[in-house]
ZAVOKE-483748 format. One record per atom (N, C-alpha, C): residue number from 1; residue in three letters; atom name; y, x, z. Coordinates in nm, 2 decimals, always signed. Atoms other than C-alpha are relative to their C-alpha. Example, Ala and Ser with C-alpha at 12.3 -4.5 7.8 and 13.67 -1.06 7.14 Angstrom:
2
 num residuo atomo  north   east     up
   1     ALA     N  -0.12  +0.09  +0.00
   1     ALA    CA  -0.45  +1.23  +0.78
   1     ALA     C  +0.12  +0.09  +0.00
   2     SER     N  -0.11  -0.09  +0.00
   2     SER    CA  -0.11  +1.37  +0.71
   2     SER     C  +0.11  -0.08  +0.08
This chain:
175
 num residuo atomo  north   east     up
   1     MET     N  -0.12  +0.09  +0.00
   1     MET    CA  +0.00  +0.00  +0.00
   1     MET     C  +0.12  +0.09  +0.00
   2     ASN     N  -0.12  -0.07  +0.00
   2     ASN    CA  +0.34  +0.13  -0.09
   2     ASN     C  +0.12  -0.10  -0.02
   3     ILE     N  -0.12  +0.09  +0.02
   3     ILE    CA  +0.67  -0.05  -0.04
   3     ILE     C  +0.12  +0.10  +0.01
   4     PHE     N  -0.13  -0.08  +0.01
   4     PHE    CA  +1.01  +0.12  -0.13
   4     PHE     C  +0.11  -0.09  +0.04
   5     LEU     N  -0.12  +0.07  -0.04
   5     LEU    CA  +1.33  +0.02  +0.03
   5     LEU     C  +0.12  +0.08  -0.04
   6     SER     N  -0.13  -0.06  +0.02
   6     SER    CA  +1.69  +0.09  -0.06
   6     SER     C  +0.11  -0.10  +0.03
   7     HIS     N  -0.12  +0.08  -0.04
   7     HIS    CA  +2.03  -0.03  +0.06
   7     HIS     C  +0.11  +0.10  +0.00
   8     GLU     N  -0.12  -0.09  +0.02
   8     GLU    CA  +2.36  +0.13  -0.03
   8     GLU     C  -0.05  +0.14  -0.03
   9     ASN     N  +0.05  -0.14  +0.01
   9     ASN    CA  +2.29  +0.51  +0.01
   9     ASN     C  -0.14  +0.02  +0.06
  10     GLY     N  +0.12  -0.02  -0.08
  10     GLY    CA  +1.98  +0.46  +0.22
  10     GLY     C  -0.12  -0.03  -0.09
  11     SER     N  +0.13  +0.03  +0.07
  11     SER    CA  +1.62  +0.47  +0.10
  11     SER     C  -0.11  +0.01  +0.10
  12     GLY     N  +0.11  +0.01  -0.09
  12     GLY    CA  +1.29  +0.41  +0.26
  12     GLY     C  -0.13  -0.02  -0.06
  13     LYS     N  +0.14  +0.03  +0.05
  13     LYS    CA  +0.92  +0.38  +0.22
  13     LYS     C  -0.09  -0.04  +0.11
  14     VAL     N  +0.10  +0.04  -0.09
  14     VAL    CA  +0.65  +0.20  +0.40
  14     VAL     C  -0.14  +0.02  -0.08
  15     TYR     N  +0.13  -0.02  +0.07
  15     TYR    CA  +0.30  +0.32  +0.31
  15     TYR     C  -0.11  +0.03  +0.10
  16     GLY     N  +0.12  -0.02  -0.08
  16     GLY    CA  -0.05  +0.36  +0.44
  16     GLY     C  -0.12  -0.07  -0.05
  17     ASP     N  +0.13  +0.06  +0.04
  17     ASP    CA  -0.41  +0.24  +0.44
  17     ASP     C  -0.05  -0.06  +0.13
  18     ILE     N  +0.07  +0.07  -0.12
  18     ILE    CA  -0.57  -0.01  +0.67
  18     ILE     C  -0.13  -0.06  -0.06
  19     ASN     N  +0.13  +0.06  +0.04
  19     ASN    CA  -0.94  -0.10  +0.63
  19     ASN     C  +0.00  -0.14  +0.08
  20     THR     N  -0.01  +0.14  -0.07
  20     THR    CA  -0.93  -0.48  +0.69
  20     THR     C  -0.13  -0.04  +0.06
  21     ASN     N  +0.12  +0.03  -0.07
  21     ASN    CA  -1.29  -0.49  +0.78
  21     ASN     C  -0.02  +0.05  +0.14
  22     THR     N  +0.00  -0.06  -0.13
  22     THR    CA  -1.27  -0.25  +1.07
  22     THR     C  +0.12  +0.01  +0.07
  23     LEU     N  -0.14  +0.00  -0.06
  23     LEU    CA  -0.90  -0.28  +1.14
  23     LEU     C  +0.03  +0.14  +0.05
  24     VAL     N  -0.03  -0.14  -0.03
  24     VAL    CA  -0.86  +0.10  +1.13
  24     VAL     C  +0.09  +0.05  -0.11
  25     GLY     N  -0.08  -0.06  +0.10
  25     GLY    CA  -0.58  +0.28  +0.96
  25     GLY     C  +0.14  +0.04  +0.06
  26     ASN     N  -0.13  -0.04  -0.04
  26     ASN    CA  -0.22  +0.41  +0.96
  26     ASN     C  +0.10  -0.07  -0.09
  27     ILE     N  -0.11  +0.03  +0.08
  27     ILE    CA  +0.11  +0.28  +0.84
  27     ILE     C  +0.12  +0.09  +0.04
  28     TYR     N  -0.11  -0.08  -0.02
  28     TYR    CA  +0.40  +0.51  +0.79
  28     TYR     C  +0.13  -0.06  -0.05
  29     VAL     N  -0.13  +0.06  +0.04
  29     VAL    CA  +0.76  +0.40  +0.78
  29     VAL     C  +0.10  +0.12  +0.01
  30     SER     N  -0.09  -0.11  +0.02
  30     SER    CA  +1.02  +0.65  +0.66
  30     SER     C  +0.13  -0.06  -0.06
  31     LEU     N  -0.13  +0.04  +0.04
  31     LEU    CA  +1.39  +0.57  +0.64
  31     LEU     C  +0.10  +0.11  +0.00
  32     SER     N  -0.10  -0.11  +0.00
  32     SER    CA  +1.67  +0.80  +0.55
  32     SER     C  +0.14  -0.05  -0.05
  33     ASN     N  -0.14  +0.03  +0.03
  33     ASN    CA  +2.05  +0.77  +0.53
  33     ASN     C  +0.04  -0.15  -0.01
  34     PHE     N  -0.05  +0.13  -0.01
  34     PHE    CA  +2.08  +0.41  +0.62
  34     PHE     C  +0.12  -0.02  +0.08
  35     ASN     N  -0.12  +0.03  -0.08
  35     ASN    CA  +2.42  +0.29  +0.74
  35     ASN     C  -0.04  -0.09  +0.12
  36     VAL     N  +0.03  +0.09  -0.12
  36     VAL    CA  +2.40  +0.15  +1.10
  36     VAL     C  +0.04  -0.15  -0.02
  37     HIS     N  -0.04  +0.14  +0.03
  37     HIS    CA  +2.57  -0.16  +0.96
  37     HIS     C  -0.12  -0.08  -0.05
  38     SER     N  +0.12  +0.07  +0.05
  38     SER    CA  +2.23  -0.24  +0.81
  38     SER     C  -0.09  -0.06  +0.11
  39     PHE     N  +0.08  +0.04  -0.11
  39     PHE    CA  +2.08  -0.29  +1.15
  39     PHE     C  +0.08  -0.08  +0.10
  40     TYR     N  -0.09  +0.09  -0.08
  40     TYR    CA  +2.23  -0.59  +1.34
  40     TYR     C  +0.01  +0.05  +0.14
  41     LYS     N  -0.01  -0.03  -0.14
  41     LYS    CA  +2.15  -0.49  +1.70
  41     LYS     C  +0.06  +0.14  +0.02
  42     VAL     N  -0.06  -0.13  -0.02
  42     VAL    CA  +2.23  -0.13  +1.66
  42     VAL     C  +0.15  +0.00  -0.03
  43     ASN     N  -0.14  +0.02  +0.03
  43     ASN    CA  +2.56  -0.23  +1.51
  43     ASN     C  +0.09  -0.05  +0.11
  44     ASN     N  -0.08  +0.04  -0.12
  44     ASN    CA  +2.66  -0.39  +1.84
  44     ASN     C  +0.05  +0.12  +0.08
  45     TYR     N  -0.03  -0.12  -0.08
  45     TYR    CA  +2.67  -0.05  +2.01
  45     TYR     C  +0.06  +0.12  -0.08
  46     ILE     N  -0.04  -0.12  +0.08
  46     ILE    CA  +2.73  +0.19  +1.72
  46     ILE     C  +0.08  -0.06  -0.12
  47     SER     N  -0.08  +0.06  +0.10
  47     SER    CA  +3.01  +0.10  +1.48
  47     SER     C  +0.00  +0.08  -0.14
  48     ASN     N  +0.01  -0.09  +0.11
  48     ASN    CA  +2.95  +0.40  +1.24
  48     ASN     C  -0.11  +0.09  +0.02
  49     GLY     N  +0.10  -0.10  -0.01
  49     GLY    CA  +2.67  +0.63  +1.16
  49     GLY     C  -0.10  -0.02  -0.11
  50     THR     N  +0.10  +0.00  +0.10
  50     THR    CA  +2.38  +0.72  +0.94
  50     THR     C  -0.14  +0.01  +0.07
  51     LEU     N  +0.12  +0.00  -0.08
  51     LEU    CA  +2.03  +0.63  +1.06
  51     LEU     C  -0.12  +0.05  -0.09
  52     SER     N  +0.12  -0.04  +0.06
  52     SER    CA  +1.71  +0.81  +0.96
  52     SER     C  -0.11  -0.01  +0.10
  53     SER     N  +0.11  +0.03  -0.09
  53     SER    CA  +1.37  +0.73  +1.11
  53     SER     C  -0.14  +0.03  -0.06
  54     GLU     N  +0.14  -0.02  +0.04
  54     GLU    CA  +1.01  +0.83  +1.09
  54     GLU     C  -0.09  -0.07  +0.10
  55     GLN     N  +0.08  +0.07  -0.10
  55     GLN    CA  +0.75  +0.60  +1.25
  55     GLN     C  -0.15  +0.00  -0.05
  56     LEU     N  +0.14  +0.01  +0.02
  56     LEU    CA  +0.37  +0.61  +1.26
  56     LEU     C  -0.06  -0.11  +0.08
  57     ILE     N  +0.07  +0.12  -0.07
  57     ILE    CA  +0.18  +0.29  +1.34
  57     ILE     C  -0.15  +0.02  -0.03
  58     SER     N  +0.15  -0.02  +0.01
  58     SER    CA  -0.19  +0.36  +1.41
  58     SER     C  -0.07  -0.12  +0.05
  59     ILE     N  +0.08  +0.11  -0.04
  59     ILE    CA  -0.44  +0.08  +1.43
  59     ILE     C  -0.15  +0.05  +0.00
  60     SER     N  +0.14  -0.03  -0.02
  60     SER    CA  -0.79  +0.13  +1.56
  60     SER     C  -0.07  -0.12  +0.08
  61     GLY     N  +0.06  +0.12  -0.07
  61     GLY    CA  -0.97  -0.20  +1.63
  61     GLY     C  +0.12  -0.08  +0.07
  62     GLU     N  -0.10  +0.08  -0.08
  62     GLU    CA  -0.77  -0.36  +1.91
  62     GLU     C  +0.11  +0.09  +0.05
  63     THR     N  -0.09  -0.09  -0.05
  63     THR    CA  -0.57  -0.05  +1.98
  63     THR     C  +0.11  +0.02  -0.10
  64     LEU     N  -0.12  -0.02  +0.08
  64     LEU    CA  -0.21  -0.02  +1.84
  64     LEU     C  +0.08  +0.11  +0.07
  65     LYS     N  -0.09  -0.11  -0.05
  65     LYS    CA  +0.00  +0.29  +1.88
  65     LYS     C  +0.11  +0.02  -0.10
  66     ILE     N  -0.11  -0.02  +0.09
  66     ILE    CA  +0.35  +0.35  +1.75
  66     ILE     C  +0.07  +0.13  +0.06
  67     ASP     N  -0.07  -0.13  -0.04
  67     ASP    CA  +0.51  +0.70  +1.76
  67     ASP     C  +0.10  +0.02  -0.11
  68     GLY     N  -0.10  -0.03  +0.10
  68     GLY    CA  +0.83  +0.80  +1.60
  68     GLY     C  +0.13  +0.07  +0.05
  69     THR     N  -0.13  -0.06  -0.03
  69     THR    CA  +1.17  +0.96  +1.59
  69     THR     C  +0.11  -0.06  -0.08
  70     THR     N  -0.12  +0.05  +0.07
  70     THR    CA  +1.51  +0.82  +1.50
  70     THR     C  +0.12  +0.09  +0.03
  71     ILE     N  -0.12  -0.08  -0.02
  71     ILE    CA  +1.82  +1.02  +1.44
  71     ILE     C  +0.12  -0.08  -0.06
  72     ILE     N  -0.12  +0.07  +0.05
  72     ILE    CA  +2.17  +0.87  +1.40
  72     ILE     C  +0.11  +0.11  +0.00
  73     ASP     N  -0.11  -0.10  +0.03
  73     ASP    CA  +2.43  +1.12  +1.25
  73     ASP     C  +0.13  -0.07  -0.01
  74     ASN     N  -0.14  +0.04  +0.01
  74     ASN    CA  +2.80  +1.09  +1.25
  74     ASN     C  +0.03  -0.13  +0.07
  75     ILE     N  -0.01  +0.12  -0.08
  75     ILE    CA  +2.79  +0.84  +1.53
  75     ILE     C  +0.14  -0.03  +0.05
  76     LYS     N  -0.13  +0.04  -0.06
  76     LYS    CA  +3.09  +0.64  +1.64
  76     LYS     C  -0.04  -0.13  +0.08
  77     LEU     N  +0.04  +0.11  -0.09
  77     LEU    CA  +3.04  +0.40  +1.93
  77     LEU     C  +0.09  -0.12  -0.02
  78     ASN     N  -0.08  +0.12  +0.00
  78     ASN    CA  +3.15  +0.04  +1.92
  78     ASN     C  +0.06  -0.03  +0.14
  79     LYS     N  -0.06  +0.01  -0.14
  79     LYS    CA  +3.38  +0.07  +2.23
  79     LYS     C  +0.03  -0.14  +0.04
  80     ASP     N  -0.03  +0.13  -0.04
  80     ASP    CA  +3.50  -0.28  +2.22
  80     ASP     C  -0.11  -0.08  +0.05
  81     PHE     N  +0.12  +0.07  -0.04
  81     PHE    CA  +3.15  -0.43  +2.24
  81     PHE     C  -0.05  +0.05  +0.13
  82     ILE     N  +0.05  -0.06  -0.13
  82     ILE    CA  +3.04  -0.19  +2.51
  82     ILE     C  +0.09  -0.02  +0.12
  83     LEU     N  -0.09  +0.02  -0.11
  83     LEU    CA  +3.35  -0.22  +2.72
  83     LEU     C  +0.03  -0.14  +0.04
  84     ASN     N  -0.02  +0.14  -0.04
  84     ASN    CA  +3.36  -0.60  +2.71
  84     ASN     C  -0.12  -0.06  +0.06
  85     SER     N  +0.11  +0.05  -0.07
  85     SER    CA  +3.04  -0.64  +2.89
  85     SER     C  +0.04  -0.07  +0.13
  86     PRO     N  -0.04  +0.07  -0.11
  86     PRO    CA  +3.07  -0.90  +3.16
  86     PRO     C  -0.05  +0.06  +0.14
  87     LYS     N  +0.05  -0.07  -0.12
  87     LYS    CA  +2.88  -0.67  +3.40
  87     LYS     C  +0.09  +0.10  +0.06
  88     LEU     N  -0.08  -0.11  -0.04
  88     LEU    CA  +3.16  -0.42  +3.42
  88     LEU     C  +0.13  -0.05  +0.07
  89     ASP     N  -0.12  +0.03  -0.06
  89     ASP    CA  +3.44  -0.46  +3.67
  89     ASP     C  +0.10  +0.10  -0.05
  90     ASP     N  -0.11  -0.08  +0.06
  90     ASP    CA  +3.78  -0.29  +3.60
  90     ASP     C  -0.03  +0.15  +0.02
  91     ILE     N  +0.02  -0.14  -0.02
  91     ILE    CA  +3.69  +0.05  +3.76
  91     ILE     C  -0.12  +0.05  -0.08
  92     LYS     N  +0.12  -0.04  +0.10
  92     LYS    CA  +3.35  +0.07  +3.58
  92     LYS     C  +0.04  +0.01  -0.14
  93     LYS     N  -0.04  +0.00  +0.14
  93     LYS    CA  +3.51  -0.02  +3.26
  93     LYS     C  +0.09  +0.12  -0.03
  94     ASN     N  -0.09  -0.11  +0.01
  94     ASN    CA  +3.78  +0.25  +3.31
  94     ASN     C  -0.08  +0.13  -0.01
  95     ILE     N  +0.08  -0.12  +0.00
  95     ILE    CA  +3.52  +0.51  +3.40
  95     ILE     C  -0.08  +0.02  -0.13
  96     LEU     N  +0.08  +0.00  +0.12
  96     LEU    CA  +3.30  +0.42  +3.10
  96     LEU     C  +0.09  +0.03  -0.12
  97     GLU     N  -0.10  -0.02  +0.11
  97     GLU    CA  +3.60  +0.42  +2.87
  97     GLU     C  +0.04  +0.15  +0.00
  98     GLU     N  -0.03  -0.14  -0.01
  98     GLU    CA  +3.69  +0.77  +2.99
  98     GLU     C  -0.12  +0.09  -0.04
  99     LEU     N  +0.12  -0.08  +0.05
  99     LEU    CA  +3.33  +0.90  +2.94
  99     LEU     C  -0.02  -0.01  -0.15
 100     ILE     N  +0.01  +0.02  +0.14
 100     ILE    CA  +3.33  +0.75  +2.59
 100     ILE     C  +0.11  +0.09  -0.07
 101     LYS     N  -0.10  -0.08  +0.05
 101     LYS    CA  +3.66  +0.92  +2.52
 101     LYS     C  -0.03  +0.15  +0.00
 102     LEU     N  +0.03  -0.14  -0.01
 102     LEU    CA  +3.54  +1.25  +2.64
 102     LEU     C  -0.12  +0.04  -0.09
 103     THR     N  +0.12  -0.04  +0.08
 103     THR    CA  +3.21  +1.24  +2.45
 103     THR     C  +0.02  -0.02  -0.15
 104     GLU     N  -0.01  +0.03  +0.15
 104     GLU    CA  +3.32  +1.10  +2.12
 104     GLU     C  +0.06  +0.11  -0.08
 105     ASN     N  -0.05  -0.12  +0.07
 105     ASN    CA  +3.51  +1.42  +2.04
 105     ASN     C  -0.10  +0.10  -0.03
 106     ASN     N  +0.10  -0.10  +0.01
 106     ASN    CA  +3.20  +1.63  +2.07
 106     ASN     C  -0.14  -0.05  -0.04
 107     TYR     N  +0.14  +0.05  +0.01
 107     TYR    CA  +2.90  +1.41  +2.03
 107     TYR     C  -0.01  -0.08  -0.13
 108     HIS     N  +0.01  +0.07  +0.13
 108     HIS    CA  +2.80  +1.31  +1.68
 108     HIS     C  -0.14  -0.03  -0.05
 109     THR     N  +0.14  +0.03  +0.04
 109     THR    CA  +2.42  +1.29  +1.67
 109     THR     C  -0.07  -0.05  +0.12
 110     LEU     N  +0.08  +0.06  -0.10
 110     LEU    CA  +2.19  +1.07  +1.87
 110     LEU     C  -0.15  +0.01  -0.05
 111     SER     N  +0.14  -0.01  +0.03
 111     SER    CA  +1.82  +1.14  +1.88
 111     SER     C  -0.08  -0.09  +0.09
 112     ILE     N  +0.08  +0.09  -0.08
 112     ILE    CA  +1.56  +0.89  +2.00
 112     ILE     C  -0.15  +0.03  -0.04
 113     THR     N  +0.14  +0.00  +0.03
 113     THR    CA  +1.18  +0.94  +2.02
 113     THR     C  -0.06  -0.12  +0.08
 114     ASN     N  +0.06  +0.12  -0.07
 114     ASN    CA  +0.95  +0.65  +2.10
 114     ASN     C  -0.15  +0.01  -0.01
 115     HIS     N  +0.14  +0.00  +0.00
 115     HIS    CA  +0.59  +0.60  +2.19
 115     HIS     C  -0.05  -0.14  +0.06
 116     PHE     N  +0.06  +0.12  -0.06
 116     PHE    CA  +0.39  +0.28  +2.25
 116     PHE     C  -0.15  +0.00  -0.03
 117     SER     N  +0.14  +0.03  +0.01
 117     SER    CA  +0.03  +0.21  +2.31
 117     SER     C  -0.04  -0.13  +0.07
 118     ASN     N  +0.04  +0.12  -0.07
 118     ASN    CA  -0.12  -0.12  +2.39
 118     ASN     C  -0.11  +0.02  +0.10
 119     ASN     N  +0.09  -0.04  -0.11
 119     ASN    CA  -0.38  +0.06  +2.60
 119     ASN     C  +0.07  +0.01  +0.14
 120     THR     N  -0.08  -0.01  -0.12
 120     THR    CA  -0.11  +0.12  +2.86
 120     THR     C  +0.11  -0.11  +0.01
 121     ASP     N  -0.12  +0.10  +0.00
 121     ASP    CA  +0.15  -0.15  +2.76
 121     ASP     C  +0.12  +0.07  +0.05
 122     ILE     N  -0.13  -0.08  -0.05
 122     ILE    CA  +0.42  +0.12  +2.83
 122     ILE     C  +0.07  +0.04  -0.13
 123     VAL     N  -0.09  -0.06  +0.10
 123     VAL    CA  +0.70  +0.19  +2.59
 123     VAL     C  +0.08  +0.11  +0.05
 124     THR     N  -0.08  -0.12  -0.05
 124     THR    CA  +0.84  +0.54  +2.63
 124     THR     C  +0.11  +0.03  -0.11
 125     ILE     N  -0.11  -0.03  +0.08
 125     ILE    CA  +1.18  +0.61  +2.49
 125     ILE     C  +0.07  +0.12  +0.06
 126     LYS     N  -0.08  -0.11  -0.05
 126     LYS    CA  +1.35  +0.95  +2.52
 126     LYS     C  +0.12  +0.01  -0.10
 127     THR     N  -0.12  -0.02  +0.08
 127     THR    CA  +1.71  +1.00  +2.40
 127     THR     C  +0.08  +0.12  +0.04
 128     SER     N  -0.08  -0.11  -0.03
 128     SER    CA  +1.96  +1.27  +2.39
 128     SER     C  +0.13  -0.03  +0.07
 129     ILE     N  -0.12  +0.05  -0.07
 129     ILE    CA  +2.23  +1.06  +2.56
 129     ILE     C  +0.02  +0.06  +0.13
 130     PRO     N  -0.03  -0.06  -0.13
 130     PRO    CA  +2.18  +1.18  +2.91
 130     PRO     C  +0.04  +0.15  +0.00
 131     ASN     N  -0.04  -0.14  +0.01
 131     ASN    CA  +2.20  +1.55  +2.81
 131     ASN     C  +0.14  +0.01  -0.05
 132     GLU     N  -0.14  -0.01  +0.06
 132     GLU    CA  +2.51  +1.49  +2.61
 132     GLU     C  +0.10  -0.04  +0.10
 133     VAL     N  -0.09  +0.04  -0.11
 133     VAL    CA  +2.68  +1.30  +2.90
 133     VAL     C  +0.01  +0.11  +0.10
 134     LYS     N  +0.00  -0.11  -0.10
 134     LYS    CA  +2.58  +1.58  +3.14
 134     LYS     C  +0.08  +0.12  -0.05
 135     ARG     N  -0.07  -0.11  +0.06
 135     ARG    CA  +2.71  +1.84  +2.90
 135     ARG     C  +0.15  -0.02  +0.00
 136     THR     N  -0.13  +0.03  +0.00
 136     THR    CA  +3.03  +1.66  +2.86
 136     THR     C  +0.07  +0.00  +0.13
 137     LEU     N  -0.05  +0.00  -0.13
 137     LEU    CA  +3.08  +1.61  +3.23
 137     LEU     C  +0.02  +0.15  +0.05
 138     ILE     N  +0.00  -0.14  -0.05
 138     ILE    CA  +3.01  +1.98  +3.30
 138     ILE     C  +0.12  +0.07  -0.07
 139     ASN     N  -0.11  -0.06  +0.08
 139     ASN    CA  +3.26  +2.09  +3.02
 139     ASN     C  +0.13  -0.06  +0.04
 140     ASN     N  -0.12  +0.07  -0.03
 140     ASN    CA  +3.52  +1.84  +3.14
 140     ASN     C  +0.01  -0.03  +0.15
 141     ARG     N  +0.01  +0.03  -0.15
 141     ARG    CA  +3.45  +1.86  +3.52
 141     ARG     C  +0.13  -0.02  +0.06
 142     GLU     N  -0.13  +0.01  -0.07
 142     GLU    CA  +3.80  +1.92  +3.63
 142     GLU     C  +0.08  -0.13  -0.04
 143     LEU     N  -0.08  +0.11  +0.05
 143     LEU    CA  +3.96  +1.66  +3.41
 143     LEU     C  -0.06  -0.13  +0.04
 144     PHE     N  +0.06  +0.13  -0.04
 144     PHE    CA  +3.70  +1.39  +3.49
 144     PHE     C  +0.01  -0.02  +0.15
 145     SER     N  -0.01  +0.01  -0.15
 145     SER    CA  +3.72  +1.47  +3.87
 145     SER     C  +0.14  -0.06  +0.03
 146     VAL     N  -0.14  +0.05  -0.02
 146     VAL    CA  +4.10  +1.41  +3.86
 146     VAL     C  +0.00  -0.15  -0.04
 147     PHE     N  +0.00  +0.14  +0.04
 147     PHE    CA  +4.04  +1.09  +3.66
 147     PHE     C  -0.07  -0.09  +0.10
 148     LEU     N  +0.07  +0.08  -0.10
 148     LEU    CA  +3.78  +0.96  +3.91
 148     LEU     C  +0.08  -0.01  +0.13
 149     GLU     N  -0.08  +0.00  -0.12
 149     GLU    CA  +4.00  +1.05  +4.20
 149     GLU     C  +0.11  -0.10  -0.01
 150     ASN     N  -0.11  +0.09  +0.02
 150     ASN    CA  +4.29  +0.86  +4.05
 150     ASN     C  -0.05  -0.15  +0.00
 151     GLN     N  +0.05  +0.13  +0.00
 151     GLN    CA  +4.07  +0.56  +3.98
 151     GLN     C  -0.04  -0.06  +0.14
 152     LEU     N  +0.03  +0.04  -0.14
 152     LEU    CA  +3.93  +0.54  +4.34
 152     LEU     C  +0.12  -0.02  +0.08
 153     LYS     N  -0.12  +0.01  -0.09
 153     LYS    CA  +4.27  +0.60  +4.49
 153     LYS     C  +0.07  -0.13  -0.05
 154     ASN     N  -0.06  +0.12  +0.04
 154     ASN    CA  +4.42  +0.32  +4.28
 154     ASN     C  -0.07  -0.12  +0.04
 155     LYS     N  +0.08  +0.12  -0.05
 155     LYS    CA  +4.14  +0.08  +4.37
 155     LYS     C  +0.00  -0.02  +0.14
 156     TYR     N  +0.01  +0.02  -0.14
 156     TYR    CA  +4.12  +0.15  +4.73
 156     TYR     C  +0.13  +0.02  +0.09
 157     GLU     N  -0.13  -0.04  -0.07
 157     GLU    CA  +4.48  +0.26  +4.82
 157     GLU     C  +0.06  -0.13  +0.08
 158     ASN     N  -0.05  +0.12  -0.06
 158     ASN    CA  +4.60  -0.10  +4.88
 158     ASN     C  -0.09  -0.05  +0.12
 159     ASN     N  +0.09  +0.04  -0.10
 159     ASN    CA  +4.29  -0.18  +5.08
 159     ASN     C  +0.01  +0.08  +0.13
 160     LEU     N  -0.02  -0.09  -0.11
 160     LEU    CA  +4.34  +0.12  +5.30
 160     LEU     C  +0.13  -0.02  +0.08
 161     LYS     N  -0.13  +0.04  -0.06
 161     LYS    CA  +4.70  +0.03  +5.36
 161     LYS     C  -0.01  -0.12  +0.08
 162     GLU     N  +0.01  +0.12  -0.08
 162     GLU    CA  +4.61  -0.31  +5.47
 162     GLU     C  -0.08  +0.02  +0.13
 163     LYS     N  +0.07  -0.02  -0.12
 163     LYS    CA  +4.35  -0.19  +5.71
 163     LYS     C  +0.07  +0.08  +0.10
 164     LYS     N  -0.09  -0.08  -0.08
 164     LYS    CA  +4.59  +0.07  +5.85
 164     LYS     C  +0.10  -0.09  +0.08
 165     ASN     N  -0.09  +0.10  -0.06
 165     ASN    CA  +4.84  -0.21  +5.91
 165     ASN     C  -0.06  -0.09  +0.10
 166     ARG     N  +0.08  +0.09  -0.09
 166     ARG    CA  +4.58  -0.43  +6.08
 166     ARG     C  -0.02  +0.08  +0.13
 167     ILE     N  +0.02  -0.08  -0.12
 167     ILE    CA  +4.50  -0.14  +6.32
 167     ILE     C  +0.12  +0.02  +0.08
 168     LYS     N  -0.13  -0.02  -0.06
 168     LYS    CA  +4.86  -0.07  +6.39
 168     LYS     C  +0.05  -0.13  +0.07
 169     ASN     N  -0.04  +0.13  -0.06
 169     ASN    CA  +4.93  -0.44  +6.46
 169     ASN     C  -0.09  -0.03  +0.12
 170     PHE     N  +0.10  +0.02  -0.11
 170     PHE    CA  +4.62  -0.46  +6.68
 170     PHE     C  +0.05  +0.07  +0.12
 171     PHE     N  -0.04  -0.08  -0.11
 171     PHE    CA  +4.74  -0.18  +6.90
 171     PHE     C  +0.14  -0.04  +0.05
 172     LYS     N  -0.13  +0.05  -0.05
 172     LYS    CA  +5.10  -0.32  +6.91
 172     LYS     C  -0.02  -0.12  +0.08
 173     ASN     N  +0.02  +0.12  -0.08
 173     ASN    CA  +4.97  -0.65  +7.03
 173     ASN     C  -0.07  +0.03  +0.14
 174     ILE     N  +0.06  -0.03  -0.12
 174     ILE    CA  +4.77  -0.48  +7.30
 174     ILE     C  +0.09  +0.06  +0.10
 175     PHE     N  -0.09  -0.08  -0.09
 175     PHE    CA  +5.04  -0.26  +7.44
 175     PHE     C  +0.13  -0.07  +0.00
């Protein structure tokens, strides 16, 4: 079986052999140079980039395994979608926005490896994001520390003043 795919500058191929009597075989999926706009869910988080992926789907009776690697080059995050999450309060949104700002100047490639086997029912995904965030934080340690300090100060300064005033008033009323 061979299926060829193309979209804009992207090309792909799905090929392999499966014995339908024994349900044993492999299917290979190879994609290269697909614009992330071609992938609806990816497009929520990444507004620009070129996706390439290699996946191997192995079938052996009732066992299914999927192993692969996906690379997205020239990545640009969809900051608006990410930052408009209802789960983010203002301070988390500000911190995430600063992290994105620091990383987007230096980070242009995302790599993802995946593994799944229905023997274990565990999906394993490894990505380069944690290492890139760590590298960015180390390289911008001082700048990010000052930013965090200011964020915390702004958030809790009024709260601290209020508590100090309560304590003062408490002691004024006692004496």
